C-alpha positions as CSV (number, residue, x, y, z in Angstrom):
1,X,0.2,-0.1,0.2
2,X,1.5,3.7,-0.9
3,X,4.6,1.9,-2.3
4,X,5.0,4.7,-5.4
5,X,8.2,6.9,-5.3
6,X,5.9,10.6,-5.2
7,X,4.4,9.9,-1.5
8,X,8.4,9.7,-0.2
9,X,9.3,12.9,-2.7
10,X,9.9,16.0,-0.5
11,X,8.7,18.1,-3.4
12,X,5.0,16.3,-3.6
13,X,5.2,16.2,-0.2
14,X,5.6,20.3,-0.3
15,X,2.9,20.6,-3.0
16,X,0.8,18.5,-0.5
17,X,0.8,19.9,3.0
18,X,0.9,23.2,0.9
19,X,-2.3,22.4,-0.7
20,X,-4.1,21.2,2.8
21,X,-3.5,24.2,4.6
22,X,-4.8,26.9,1.7
23,X,-7.6,24.5,0.9
24,X,-8.9,24.0,4.9
25,X,-9.2,27.7,5.2
26,X,-10.5,27.9,2.0
27,X,-13.3,25.4,2.8
28,X,-13.9,27.2,6.0
29,X,-14.0,30.4,4.3
30,X,-16.5,29.1,1.0
31,X,-18.8,27.5,4.1
32,X,-19.8,30.2,6.0
33,X,-19.5,32.8,3.0
34,X,-22.7,30.9,1.7
35,X,-24.2,31.0,4.9
36,X,-23.6,34.6,5.7
37,X,-25.0,35.2,2.5
38,X,-27.8,33.9,2.5
39,X,-28.2,35.2,6.3
40,X,-27.7,38.5,5.0
41,X,-30.5,38.6,1.8
42,X,-32.4,36.0,2.3
43,X,-32.0,35.2,-1.4
44,X,-30.2,32.0,-3.8
45,X,-29.4,34.6,-5.6
46,X,-27.0,36.4,-3.1
47,X,-25.0,33.1,-3.6
48,X,-25.8,32.9,-7.0
49,X,-23.8,36.3,-7.6
50,X,-20.6,35.4,-6.0
51,X,-20.3,32.2,-7.3
52,X,-21.0,33.6,-11.1
53,X,-18.2,36.9,-10.3
54,X,-15.8,34.1,-9.7
55,X,-16.5,32.0,-13.3
56,X,-16.8,34.7,-15.2
57,X,-13.5,36.0,-14.2
58,X,-12.1,32.8,-14.6
59,X,-13.2,32.0,-17.7
60,X,-12.0,35.2,-19.3
61,X,-8.6,34.8,-17.6
62,X,-7.5,31.1,-17.7
63,X,-7.0,30.8,-21.2
64,X,-4.4,34.4,-21.1
65,X,-3.3,33.1,-18.3
66,X,-2.1,29.6,-19.7
67,X,-1.3,30.6,-22.0
68,X,2.0,32.2,-20.0
69,X,2.2,29.0,-17.7
70,X,2.4,26.7,-19.7
71,X,5.7,28.5,-21.3
72,X,7.2,29.5,-17.6
73,X,9.3,27.0,-16.1
74,X,9.4,28.4,-13.1
75,X,5.6,27.0,-12.4
76,X,6.7,27.0,-8.3
77,X,6.8,30.4,-8.8
78,X,3.6,31.4,-9.8
79,X,2.6,29.5,-7.1
80,X,3.6,30.8,-4.4
81,X,3.3,34.7,-5.9
82,X,-0.3,33.6,-6.1
83,X,-1.0,32.5,-2.5
84,X,0.3,35.8,-0.8
85,X,-1.4,37.8,-3.1
86,X,-4.5,35.9,-2.0
87,X,-3.6,35.9,1.5
88,X,-2.9,39.8,1.5
89,X,-6.7,40.8,-0.6
90,X,-8.2,37.9,1.9
91,X,-7.0,40.6,5.2
92,X,-8.3,43.2,3.0
93,X,-11.6,41.8,2.4
94,X,-11.9,40.3,6.6
95,X,-10.6,44.4,8.1
96,X,-13.3,46.3,5.1
97,X,-16.4,43.4,6.2
98,X,-15.2,43.8,9.9
99,X,-15.5,47.6,9.5
100,X,-18.9,47.8,7.5
101,X,-20.1,45.4,9.3
102,X,-19.5,47.5,12.4
103,X,-21.4,50.4,10.9
104,X,-24.5,48.8,9.6
105,X,-23.7,48.9,6.0
106,X,-24.9,45.8,4.1
107,X,-24.8,47.0,0.9
108,X,-20.9,48.3,1.7
109,X,-20.4,44.5,2.8
110,X,-22.0,42.6,-0.4
111,X,-19.8,45.4,-3.1
112,X,-16.7,44.9,-0.9
113,X,-17.3,41.3,-0.9
114,X,-18.2,40.6,-4.3
115,X,-16.3,43.2,-5.2
116,X,-12.5,41.5,-3.7
117,X,-13.2,38.5,-5.0
118,X,-12.5,39.4,-9.0
119,X,-9.0,39.9,-7.4
120,X,-8.6,36.8,-5.7
121,X,-10.4,34.9,-8.5
122,X,-7.8,37.2,-11.5
123,X,-4.5,35.3,-9.3
124,X,-6.5,32.2,-8.8
125,X,-6.7,32.2,-13.0
126,X,-3.2,31.9,-12.7
127,X,-2.5,29.5,-10.1
128,X,-4.5,26.7,-11.8
129,X,-2.9,26.0,-14.9
130,X,0.6,26.2,-13.1
131,X,-0.7,24.0,-10.2
132,X,-1.8,21.5,-13.4
133,X,0.7,21.3,-15.0
134,X,3.3,20.7,-12.3
135,X,2.2,17.8,-10.7
136,X,3.4,15.7,-14.0
137,X,6.6,17.2,-13.3
138,X,7.4,15.8,-9.7
139,X,5.0,12.6,-10.4
140,X,6.3,9.5,-12.4
141,X,3.9,8.3,-15.4
142,X,2.7,5.7,-13.8
143,X,1.7,7.0,-10.8
144,X,-0.4,9.9,-11.6
145,X,-3.8,7.2,-11.1
146,X,-2.8,7.3,-7.5
147,X,-1.2,10.7,-6.9
148,X,-4.6,11.8,-8.5
149,X,-6.5,10.5,-6.0
150,X,-4.3,11.8,-3.1
151,X,-4.8,14.6,-4.4
152,X,-8.7,14.0,-4.5
153,X,-8.2,12.7,-0.7
154,X,-6.4,15.9,0.2
155,X,-9.2,17.6,-0.9
156,X,-11.4,15.5,1.5
157,X,-9.5,16.2,3.9
158,X,-9.9,20.0,3.7
159,X,-13.7,19.8,3.5
160,X,-14.1,17.6,6.4
161,X,-11.6,19.8,8.6
162,X,-12.8,23.1,6.8
163,X,-16.7,22.3,7.6
164,X,-15.9,21.3,11.4
165,X,-14.4,24.3,12.2
166,X,-16.2,26.7,10.0
167,X,-19.0,25.5,11.5
168,X,-18.5,26.1,14.8
169,X,-16.5,29.4,13.9
170,X,-19.5,31.1,12.1
171,X,-22.1,30.4,14.6
172,X,-20.1,31.4,17.1
173,X,-18.2,34.6,15.8
174,X,-18.6,35.3,12.4
175,X,-18.0,35.3,9.0
176,X,-15.3,37.8,9.7
177,X,-12.2,35.2,11.7
178,X,-12.8,32.8,8.4
179,X,-11.3,35.6,6.4
180,X,-8.6,36.3,8.6
181,X,-8.3,32.3,9.0
182,X,-8.0,32.0,5.1
183,X,-5.8,34.3,4.4
184,X,-3.5,33.1,6.6
185,X,-3.6,29.9,5.6
186,X,-3.1,31.2,1.9
187,X,0.2,32.9,3.3
188,X,1.6,29.4,4.8
189,X,0.4,27.6,1.7
190,X,3.1,29.9,-0.1
191,X,6.3,29.4,2.5
192,X,5.4,25.9,1.5
193,X,5.9,26.2,-2.3
194,X,8.5,28.2,-2.0
195,X,10.7,25.0,-0.7
196,X,9.6,22.9,-4.0
197,X,13.0,22.9,-6.1
198,X,14.0,20.2,-8.5
199,X,17.0,20.3,-10.9
200,X,14.8,17.8,-13.9
201,X,11.2,17.6,-14.5
202,X,9.3,13.9,-14.8
203,X,7.8,12.7,-17.9
204,X,11.3,14.4,-20.3
205,X,10.3,12.2,-23.3
206,X,6.3,13.6,-23.2
207,X,8.0,17.4,-22.5
208,X,8.6,19.6,-25.9
209,X,11.1,22.2,-24.5
210,X,10.4,24.0,-27.7
211,X,7.2,25.3,-26.1
212,X,9.2,27.5,-23.7
213,X,11.5,29.2,-26.2
214,X,10.3,32.6,-26.9
215,X,9.9,34.8,-30.5
216,X,11.4,38.2,-30.2
217,X,8.8,40.7,-30.4
218,X,9.1,44.4,-31.7
219,X,8.0,46.3,-29.2
220,X,5.5,48.2,-31.0
221,X,3.5,45.2,-31.7
222,X,3.1,42.7,-28.2
223,X,0.1,43.7,-27.8
224,X,-0.7,42.2,-30.7
225,X,1.8,39.5,-30.8
226,X,0.1,38.1,-27.1
227,X,-3.7,38.5,-28.7
228,X,-2.2,36.2,-31.3
229,X,-0.9,33.9,-29.4
230,X,-4.0,33.0,-26.9
231,X,-5.5,32.9,-29.8
232,X,-3.1,30.0,-31.1
233,X,-3.1,28.6,-27.4
234,X,-6.6,28.6,-27.9
235,X,-7.0,26.9,-30.6
236,X,-4.0,24.3,-30.8
237,X,-5.9,23.4,-27.8
238,X,-9.1,23.0,-28.5
239,X,-7.7,20.6,-31.9
240,X,-6.0,18.3,-29.6
241,X,-9.0,18.7,-27.9
242,X,-11.4,17.3,-30.3
243,X,-9.2,15.6,-33.3
244,X,-6.3,14.3,-31.8
245,X,-7.8,13.7,-28.0
246,X,-10.8,12.2,-28.5
247,X,-11.4,10.5,-25.1
248,X,-10.3,13.7,-23.7
249,X,-13.5,15.5,-25.9
250,X,-15.5,12.7,-23.8
251,X,-14.0,13.8,-20.7
252,X,-15.2,17.2,-21.7
253,X,-18.7,16.8,-22.2
254,X,-18.7,15.5,-18.9
255,X,-17.6,18.2,-17.3
256,X,-19.5,21.0,-18.8
257,X,-23.0,18.7,-18.0
258,X,-21.3,18.3,-14.7
259,X,-21.1,22.1,-14.1
260,X,-23.7,23.8,-15.6
261,X,-26.1,21.1,-14.7
262,X,-25.7,19.2,-11.5
263,X,-23.6,21.9,-10.0
264,X,-26.7,24.3,-9.1
265,X,-28.1,21.6,-7.3
266,X,-25.0,21.3,-4.3
267,X,-23.5,25.4,-4.9
268,X,-27.2,26.7,-4.6
269,X,-30.1,24.6,-4.3
270,X,-29.0,22.2,-0.8
271,X,-28.3,25.5,1.3
272,X,-31.1,27.1,0.3
273,X,-33.1,24.1,1.2
274,X,-31.7,23.7,4.4
275,X,-31.6,27.0,5.6
276,X,-34.2,28.7,3.8
277,X,-37.2,26.1,2.1
278,X,-37.4,23.2,4.7
279,X,-38.4,23.8,9.1
280,X,-35.9,21.6,11.4
281,X,-37.5,22.2,15.6
282,X,-34.8,19.7,16.5
283,X,-31.3,20.7,14.9
284,X,-29.5,24.0,13.6
285,X,-29.5,24.2,10.1
286,X,-26.0,25.8,10.1
287,X,-24.7,22.5,11.7
288,X,-27.5,20.3,8.9
289,X,-25.2,21.5,5.9
290,X,-22.0,21.4,8.1
291,X,-22.8,17.2,9.1
292,X,-24.4,16.7,5.2
293,X,-21.4,18.2,3.5
294,X,-18.8,15.9,5.9
295,X,-20.7,13.0,5.0
296,X,-20.2,14.1,1.5
297,X,-16.4,14.8,2.5
298,X,-15.8,11.3,4.3
299,X,-17.2,9.4,1.5
300,X,-14.9,11.2,-0.5
301,X,-12.1,10.8,1.0
302,X,-12.9,6.8,1.9
303,X,-12.4,6.3,-1.8
304,X,-9.8,8.2,-3.2
305,X,-7.8,6.3,-0.2
306,X,-9.5,2.7,-1.6
307,X,-8.8,4.3,-5.5
308,X,-5.1,5.4,-4.0
309,X,-4.5,2.3,-2.5
310,X,-4.9,-0.6,-4.9
311,X,-8.4,0.2,-7.2
312,X,-7.0,2.4,-9.4
313,X,-4.3,-0.5,-10.3
314,X,-7.0,-3.0,-10.8
315,X,-9.9,-1.4,-12.9
316,X,-9.5,0.7,-16.2
317,X,-10.3,3.9,-15.8
318,X,-13.7,3.6,-18.2
319,X,-14.7,0.9,-16.1
320,X,-14.6,3.3,-12.9
321,X,-16.8,5.4,-14.9
322,X,-19.6,3.1,-15.5
323,X,-19.6,2.1,-12.0
324,X,-19.6,5.8,-10.5
325,X,-22.5,6.7,-13.6
326,X,-25.2,4.1,-12.1
327,X,-24.6,5.0,-8.4
328,X,-25.0,8.4,-9.0
329,X,-28.5,8.2,-10.9
330,X,-30.1,5.8,-8.0
331,X,-28.7,8.8,-5.5
332,X,-30.1,11.4,-7.3
333,X,-33.3,10.1,-7.3
334,X,-32.8,9.6,-4.2
335,X,-32.1,13.3,-3.3
336,X,-35.6,14.1,-4.6
337,X,-37.3,11.4,-3.2
338,X,-36.1,12.2,0.1
339,X,-36.8,16.2,-0.1
340,X,-40.6,16.0,-1.4
341,X,-41.0,13.1,1.4
342,X,-39.9,15.5,4.4
343,X,-41.5,18.2,2.3
344,X,-45.1,16.9,2.3
345,X,-45.0,15.3,6.0
346,X,-44.8,11.9,5.4
347,X,-41.1,11.2,7.0
348,X,-40.0,12.9,10.5
349,X,-37.0,15.3,10.9
350,X,-34.7,12.6,12.6
351,X,-35.2,10.4,9.7
352,X,-35.2,13.2,6.4
353,X,-31.6,13.8,8.6
354,X,-30.2,10.3,9.0
355,X,-30.9,9.3,5.4
356,X,-29.9,13.3,4.1
357,X,-26.5,12.7,5.0
358,X,-26.3,8.9,4.2
359,X,-26.9,9.7,1.3
360,X,-24.6,12.2,0.9
361,X,-21.9,10.2,2.4
362,X,-22.7,7.0,-0.8
363,X,-22.5,10.3,-3.1
364,X,-19.0,11.3,-1.8
365,X,-18.2,7.5,-2.6
366,X,-19.6,7.4,-5.6
367,X,-17.8,11.2,-6.3
368,X,-14.4,10.3,-5.5
369,X,-15.1,6.9,-7.9
370,X,-15.8,9.1,-10.9
371,X,-13.4,12.3,-10.4
372,X,-10.1,10.2,-9.5
373,X,-10.4,8.8,-13.0
374,X,-11.2,12.0,-14.9
375,X,-8.3,13.6,-13.2
376,X,-6.2,10.8,-13.9
377,X,-6.6,10.8,-17.5
378,X,-6.0,14.4,-18.5
379,X,-2.6,13.7,-16.8
380,X,-2.0,10.5,-18.2
381,X,-3.5,11.0,-21.9
382,X,-2.6,14.5,-22.2
383,X,1.0,15.9,-23.5
384,X,2.5,17.7,-20.6
385,X,3.3,21.1,-22.3
386,X,-0.5,21.0,-23.3
387,X,-1.7,20.3,-19.8
388,X,-2.2,24.0,-18.9
389,X,-4.1,24.8,-22.6
390,X,-6.4,21.8,-22.5
391,X,-7.4,21.8,-18.7
392,X,-8.4,25.6,-19.3
393,X,-10.0,25.3,-22.3
394,X,-11.7,22.0,-20.4
395,X,-12.5,24.2,-17.4
396,X,-13.7,27.4,-20.1
397,X,-16.8,25.4,-22.0
398,X,-18.4,25.0,-18.7
399,X,-17.6,28.8,-17.9
400,X,-19.1,29.6,-20.6
401,X,-22.2,28.5,-19.5
402,X,-22.3,28.4,-15.6
403,X,-22.4,32.5,-14.6
404,X,-25.7,32.2,-16.3
405,X,-27.3,28.9,-15.1
406,X,-26.4,29.6,-11.6
407,X,-27.7,32.8,-12.4
408,X,-31.0,31.4,-13.7
409,X,-31.0,28.8,-11.3
410,X,-31.2,31.3,-8.0
411,X,-33.9,33.0,-10.2
412,X,-35.8,30.1,-10.5
413,X,-34.9,29.1,-6.9
414,X,-36.7,32.7,-5.7
415,X,-39.5,33.1,-8.0
416,X,-40.3,29.5,-8.9
417,X,-39.4,26.3,-6.8
418,X,-36.0,24.6,-5.7
419,X,-37.6,21.8,-7.0
420,X,-36.0,22.7,-10.5
421,X,-32.0,22.4,-9.6
422,X,-33.0,19.2,-8.4
423,X,-34.7,18.1,-10.9
424,X,-31.8,19.2,-13.3
425,X,-28.9,16.9,-11.4
426,X,-31.6,14.5,-12.3
427,X,-31.3,14.8,-16.0
428,X,-27.7,16.0,-16.2
429,X,-26.3,12.5,-13.8
430,X,-29.3,10.5,-16.6
431,X,-26.8,12.5,-19.7
432,X,-23.8,11.6,-18.2
433,X,-24.3,8.0,-17.8
434,X,-25.4,7.8,-21.9
435,X,-22.0,9.6,-22.7
436,X,-19.9,7.0,-20.2
437,X,-21.9,3.4,-21.6
438,X,-22.5,4.9,-25.1
439,X,-18.9,6.9,-26.3
440,X,-16.5,4.2,-27.7
441,X,-13.1,6.6,-27.6
442,X,-13.8,5.8,-23.4
443,X,-12.6,2.7,-23.4
444,X,-9.5,3.7,-24.5
445,X,-8.7,5.3,-21.1
């Protein structure tokens, strides 16, 4: 178990723990900010606006960021500079929110949160492709599936710790303390990443050094040159995905459907259902959300460990996807049934909570079973010197639609019915299953 070489490598350990620390802070803040926006406004659209701003900025800037980070050899520098930058911005956010809360101006609180989010998203747009491109440079090719699962395990640990601490701190001290802790976590993450050093990148046989060469640029034509280069990189990534890497094209379809049709249920629907739509007499809604999301993260953590330790080596990627697809559909229908039954007073509060939290746990198991193979497929199949552009292009396909689907979902939840996002989740999973079971190229993974 865990006999792979990467787990003993200093660079991987530094990246792993840096990601763990900043992830815990981010998960605490992410959990708290959704509750805070609902408490402040009582509207799903306030959460939708927050997520839509984030997604739109990432979508616009990620192609530009990927163009540069793919060509930069010192990707580690991108990681710690952006982590330090995000830490500073979060400090400013925390101080501003504290002051505007103190004077009772909720409009300025919202303006601060939404406005400074743009600067945080800008830095994340550069961090993400650099991080994706760094992993194949410090992990051997035959260990990428295991490493991908272990990073998913890390995200589950982040979620579990972040929710437990976030629920307690938010309920007792408010949002400001979560913002400051998040800022500190990014600073510590940046410090850890500063010590990542290596002489030779892994997977050199698949690395095209010419990708790092810079052309001579006439000073007056810099803007035109960079615009053309961005367009050329995006075009190259799109051609690579849909012509040369058709299994990855199938992965793109799955990601787009998941982001645009399934994500609104989890990011908007569940917090609104628990805090605003359903009524609980014996439990605080904040802790219910924390428990349900913790169950999901524990499920992801357990299955990520299983996939990383043994299952990833025994089953092929497309086999894992088929198992996950079937389980997802069963769980999605169960969500709808449970919410309806409690909404119509057919089952009691305690029964609903046990079954709902249990369904989240099983969903977490299944989520790891799907996401680890998808991430591994990208890092294992894609040329390392194109991975930043390819990942960015994949995210951009979903990013085009996600801000609009989130805002639309928020409006529909506030004005029509919260069940719309539950139906959307079920339809999304049906479509994903159709792709998994009918796309012949996925069998190559």
